[in-house]
Structures are given as structure tokens and as C-alpha cells.
C-alpha positions in Angstrom: -12.5 30.4 2.6 -10.6 27.4 0.9 -9.0 24.7 2.6 -5.4 24.4 1.5 -4.4 20.9 0.7 -0.5 20.1 -0.1 -0.2 17.0 -2.3 3.5 15.6 -1.3 4.5 13.5 -3.8 7.6 11.9 -5.7 10.2 10.5 -3.2 13.2 8.7 -2.8 12.0 5.5 -3.7 12.0 2.5 -6.6 8.2 3.7 -6.9 8.6 7.3 -7.4 7.6 7.5 -10.9 4.4 5.9 -10.1 3.9 8.3 -7.2 4.3 11.0 -10.1 1.7 9.6 -12.2 -0.7 9.1 -9.0 0.0 12.2 -8.2 -1.2 13.8 -11.4 -4.2 11.7 -10.7 -5.0 13.2 -7.6 -4.3 16.6 -8.9 -6.4 16.4 -11.9 -9.4 15.1 -9.9 -9.5 17.1 -6.2 -12.1 19.8 -6.6 -10.2 22.9 -7.2 -13.3 25.1 -6.6 -13.4 23.5 -2.8 -9.4 23.3 -2.0 -6.6 25.7 -2.6 -4.1 22.6 -3.9 -0.5 23.6 -3.2 2.3 20.9 -4.5 5.6 19.9 -2.9 7.7 17.3 -4.9 10.5 15.3 -3.4 13.5 14.3 -6.0 15.0 10.8 -6.3 17.6 12.2 -4.3 15.5 13.3 -1.2 15.7 16.9 -2.0 11.9 18.9 -1.2 11.0 21.2 -3.6 9.9 23.9 -3.3 10.3 23.6 0.4 10.1 21.2 2.9 7.7 20.4 5.6 8.9 21.7 9.0 8.8 19.5 12.2 7.2 22.1 14.5 3.7 22.7 15.1 2.6 26.2 13.8 5.8 26.1 11.6 3.8 25.7 8.1 1.6 28.5 7.6 -0.6 27.8 4.3 -0.8 24.2 4.9 -3.5 23.0 6.3 -3.9 19.3 5.7 -1.5 17.0 3.6 -2.3 14.6 1.1 1.0 12.1 1.0 0.6 10.5 -2.5 3.8 8.7 -2.2 4.9 4.9 -2.3 7.2 2.9 -0.6 10.2 4.0 1.3 10.5 7.3 3.1 6.6 7.4 2.6 4.5 4.7 2.9 6.6 3.3 5.6 5.7 5.6 8.7 8.9 8.2 8.2 6.7 11.0 6.5 3.7 10.4 8.9 6.4 10.9 11.5 7.4 14.3 10.2 3.6 15.3 9.8 3.1 14.2 13.7 5.9 16.0 14.4 4.1 18.8 12.5 0.9 18.8 14.0 -0.7 18.2 10.5 -3.8 16.7 9.6 -2.8 14.0 7.2 -4.6 11.4 4.4 -4.1 8.1 5.0 -2.4 5.6 8.0 -0.6 7.1 10.9 3.3 6.0 12.0 2.1 2.5 13.2 -0.3 1.4 10.7 2.1 2.5 7.6 5.3 0.9 8.8 3.2 -2.4 9.9 1.8 -2.8 6.3 4.9 -1.9 4.3 6.8 -4.6 6.3 5.6 -8.1 5.1 7.1 -10.0 7.7 5.5 -7.6 10.3 2.3 -7.7 8.6 2.4 -11.4 8.3 2.9 -11.6 12.1 0.3 -9.3 12.9 -2.2 -11.0 10.8 -1.5 -14.3 11.8 -2.0 -13.6 15.4 -5.4 -12.5 14.7 -6.3 -15.7 12.9 -6.0 -14.0 9.3 -4.3 -16.4 6.5 -1.2 -15.5 5.2 1.1 -17.4 2.6 3.8 -19.7 4.5 7.4 -17.9 4.3 10.8 -17.6 5.6 13.0 -14.1 6.2 16.2 -13.9 5.2 18.9 -11.0 5.8 21.5 -9.3 3.6 24.5 -10.7 3.3 23.3 -14.1 4.6 21.1 -15.7 2.0 21.2 -19.4 2.5 18.9 -21.6 0.2 19.0 -25.0 1.8 15.8 -24.7 4.1 13.9 -22.6 1.6 14.6 -25.6 -0.9 13.7 -28.4 2.1 10.7 -26.1 3.3 8.8 -25.3 -0.1 10.5 -26.8 -3.1 9.9 -25.0 -5.9 8.6 -22.3 -7.4 8.7 -19.6 -4.8 8.4 -16.0 -4.9 11.2 -13.5 -3.4 10.2 -10.3 -2.4 12.1 -7.1 -0.7 10.2 -7.0 2.6 9.9 -3.1 2.5 8.4 -2.1 -1.1 5.9 -2.2 -3.4 4.6 -2.2 -6.9 6.2 -5.4 -7.2 9.8 -4.1 -7.6 12.2 -6.4 -6.4 10.1 -9.6 -6.7 10.8 -12.8 -8.6 9.9 -16.1 -9.0 12.4 -18.7 -9.0 11.8 -22.0 -10.4 15.3 -23.8 -9.3 18.0 -23.3 -7.1 20.1 -21.1 -9.6 17.1 -18.8 -9.8 16.2 -18.6 -6.6 20.0 -17.4 -6.0 19.5 -14.8 -8.4 15.9 -13.4 -7.0 17.5 -13.1 -3.9 20.6 -11.1 -5.0 17.7 -9.2 -6.9 15.9 -8.2 -3.8 19.0 -7.8 -1.8 19.7 -4.6 -4.0 16.5 -3.3 -2.6 16.3 -4.2 1.2 18.2 -5.9 3.5 15.2 -7.9 4.6 14.2 -10.3 2.4 10.8 -12.4 2.3 10.7 -15.8 0.5 7.0 -17.4 0.4 5.8 -20.5 -1.1 4.2 -20.0 -4.5 0.5 -20.2 -4.1 -1.2 -21.4 -7.8 -4.4 -19.9 -8.2 -6.1 -16.2 -8.5 -5.4 -12.7 -7.5 -8.2 -10.2 -6.1 -8.0 -6.8 -4.6 -10.4 -5.2 -2.3 -10.3 -1.4 -1.2 -10.9 -0.6 2.2 -12.1 3.1 3.9 -12.5 4.5 7.0 -11.3 5.0 10.3 -12.6 3.3 13.4 -15.7 1.9 11.1 -14.2 0.8 8.0 -16.2 -0.2 4.9 -14.6 -2.7 2.3 -15.6 -2.0 -1.5 -16.7 -5.1 -3.8 -13.5 -7.1 -4.6 -11.8 -7.1 -8.1 -9.7 -9.8 -10.1 -6.6 -9.1 -11.4 -5.6 -11.2 -14.8 -2.0 -10.8 -15.5 -0.4 -11.0 -18.7 2.7 -12.1 -17.2 3.8 -15.3 -15.1 2.7 -12.9 -12.5 1.8 -9.5 -11.8 5.1 -7.7 -11.9 6.0 -4.5 -12.3 5.9 -4.2 -16.0 2.4 -5.9 -16.1 1.1 -3.0 -13.5 2.3 0.1 -15.6 4.7 -0.9 -18.5 2.4 -3.3 -21.1 -0.9 -2.1 -20.1 -1.9 -5.9 -21.1 -3.1 -6.8 -17.8 -6.9 -7.5 -17.2 -9.1 -6.6 -14.5 -12.5 -8.1 -13.4 -14.5 -5.7 -11.6 -16.7 -6.9 -10.1 -14.6 -10.2 -9.1 -16.5 -13.4 -10.7 -16.8 -15.0 -7.0 -19.7 -16.7 -5.5 -21.6 -14.6 -2.5 -20.0 -16.4 0.2 -16.6 -16.1 -1.2 -16.9 -12.5 -2.0 -18.2 -11.7 1.8 -15.3 -13.7 3.6 -13.0 -11.4 1.0 -14.5 -8.0 2.7 -14.6 -9.5 5.9 -10.5 -10.5 5.7 -9.8 -7.1 4.0 -11.3 -5.2 7.1 -9.9 -7.6 9.5 -6.3 -7.5 8.0 -6.9 -3.5 8.1 -7.8 -3.5 12.0 -5.1 -5.7 12.7 -2.3 -3.5 11.2 -4.2 -0.4 12.9 -4.4 1.4 9.0 -6.6 4.5 8.8 -7.8 6.6 6.0 -7.5 3.8 3.2 -5.6 0.5 2.0 -5.9 -1.7 -0.8 -5.9 -5.2 0.5 -4.2 -8.1 -2.0 -5.4 -11.7 -1.7 -4.7 -15.2 -3.2 -7.3 -17.7 -3.9 -5.6 -21.0 -4.1 -7.0 -23.1 -6.7 -6.1 -26.6 -4.8 -7.8 -25.8 -1.4 -10.3 -22.7 -2.6 -8.5 -21.1 0.4 -8.0 -17.3 0.8 -4.9 -15.6 1.7 -4.3 -12.2 2.5 -1.1 -11.2 0.3 -0.4 -7.3 1.1 -1.7 -4.2 2.6 -0.8 -1.3 0.5 -1.9 2.1 2.9 -0.9 4.2 0.0 -2.3 2.6 -2.9 -1.7 3.8 -6.5 -4.0 6.5 -7.7 -3.0 6.2 -11.4 -5.5 6.5 -14.2 -5.8 2.8 -14.5 -5.3 2.2 -10.4 -7.9 -0.3 -9.0 -8.4 1.5 -5.8 -10.1 4.4 -6.9 -11.8 2.2 -9.6 -13.4 -0.1 -7.1 -15.0 2.8 -5.0 -16.6 4.2 -8.4 -17.9 0.8 -8.7 -19.4 1.2 -5.6 -20.8 4.3 -5.9 -18.2 6.9 -4.6 -16.9 9.0 -7.6 -12.9 9.6 -7.7 -13.4 13.5 -6.6 -15.7 12.1 -3.5 -13.1 10.0 -2.7 -10.8 12.5 -2.3 -13.1 14.8 -0.4 -13.8 11.5 1.9 -10.2 10.7 2.5 -9.3 14.5 3.4 -12.6 14.5 5.4 -11.3 11.3 7.3 -7.9 12.8 8.0 -9.7 15.8 9.6 -11.8 13.4 11.7 -8.6 11.9 12.8 -6.6 14.8 13.8 -9.9 16.3 15.9 -9.9 13.1 18.0 -6.2 13.2 18.9 -6.5 16.9 19.8 -7.7 16.1 23.3 -4.6 14.1 24.1 -2.4 15.6 26.7 1.4 15.5 26.0 2.7 17.2 29.3 1.8 17.1 32.7 
């Protein structure tokens, strides 16, 4: 009997189109001889087609496991994970806590900092109070301004002066009420893929070589001009430290299944900083998460198999938990 895998994609998010592209790649690569694959599409308005998943155990016949290929709000932030927990369905990726903690850039920074994992200095602002003075006095320029809960560089700006900072804050505030402002780190950008539950493994890292001033949405998905170097041109000591920090961040945030950990390497100090942790990384044809594992010897179809098995293992491990007296 084939196992029924439901791919959940689209979503009410600024990353909707990237989710659609990622899902297409997953649907093309999954072993259809091994799995009976179904699709549930969520429109940008939040409608589920052809039907929603119901939040009741046993209420979703024909669904053995869910593969959420949702990026950003209402998909990568613990919302869908909570629904799937209520439905008692196994699902690929992190649970509620790991998803929400990684999605919220401030929460992720605080949890990493608590474990001694280096993160870039930042301040947090809330819409509509967007004061500039403390930022200018603390960091000077340039600074990066980000919505706290979004990915794919949506809503992110680099500000070089007060006028640019004000505009950047207004841009970020359209995407989230909580905004992160970070000191800019002149240096290099790296990514590392992590796979596993209680005993995760880290891939060899890659370097991102943006064609723009920074690795923004257009550079990632529109211009097709970004270059990558896999494996990254790093000495052995730095490579191992980066992989160690990737695993440390993954565990600090309570991640499971998979994540891509993004890094900055400061030119002046040679110091590595964890930039972000993405619990549902891109799975498009150009995305680095599957490419890093392919370089490490795990093909795309085998990667999907492993993610599905990790989800089943996690669900089975939770089955012994009591919920009533």
C-alpha cells in the first residue's frame, strides 16, 4: 500500500509565489511509485482548495502525512503546525515551538544568545512607534531593517541615512507590527542545511555571492544573477565552527526535521554570526537546501524520503504521551 502524502502549499503570505514554486519541485521529485500524492492549495486570501484539513483526530481520511511547503506567515510560524497537532497528523518539519521561535527574528536571537550563539546586535520597534534616535546613536549607518516575522527577504531594506531608515521602517511596518533593526555586517554570507530530529546532521556549507548590494528578494528569485559556491571556500576550522553553530542554533530553537541556517562572516573580525533559521527552507529548482544535501550525498528524492520518515518517527515518539487522566 502506498502511503498518502498531502502536499500543503500556497498560503496567505508575502512568500506565496515562492511556496508554489517550491511545491512544484517537491511534487516533481517525490517518488510517485512509493507515495500516493495529494495536493491542498491555500489561496492568497486563505481559502483551502479543494478542502481544508479538519482539526479533529480521525477526521481527515486519505491523509497519512502532511508535507507543508508553506513559507512565511500562517505556514512557517507554528499556525499550520498547531492545526496538524490538533488533527493528530504526522507532518514534515518543526513543531509549534520550533516553527514560531525560528520565524520570529527577535525570539530566535534571544534564544540563540542564551546559548552563547553569536547573533548580530539589534533593536526591536513596534508599529506605529518608529523612533530613529536610539538606532542612529547605537549603530550609526548602514543598518538593516526587517519585518520580524517573514522570510525570502520580503520587506527588508538597507538604510544608509536617516531618510532611508525612515523609509525602511515604513516598508517593514507594512509586513509586520514588530520590526528588527540590525547593525550592518560587512562580510560574506553562508548557508548550512540541517536534517534530523534528536540527532541532527549539518551539511557542508555554501557561500552566497549576491549580485545586488545584499541578498534581497529580486536577487533570490527574479534576476537569476546570484552566484553560489558549494562547498564554501572556507578553511577547515571555520567550516567546522559554522556547522557546529548551525546545529547549536537548530537545537536552541527546538527545531525538528529540517532547517537552513544562514550566517554572516564579518570581514573585520572574522567572526561568524547566525543570521536566521528557516524551518521550511526553499525547495525550488535553485534553492540551496536540497542542493547542499545533494552535494553531501543525499539526492532530492531521497531527501524527501528522509523528511517523511523523520516526520513519522516524531509522530510515533509522541504517541506515548498521555492527554487525559
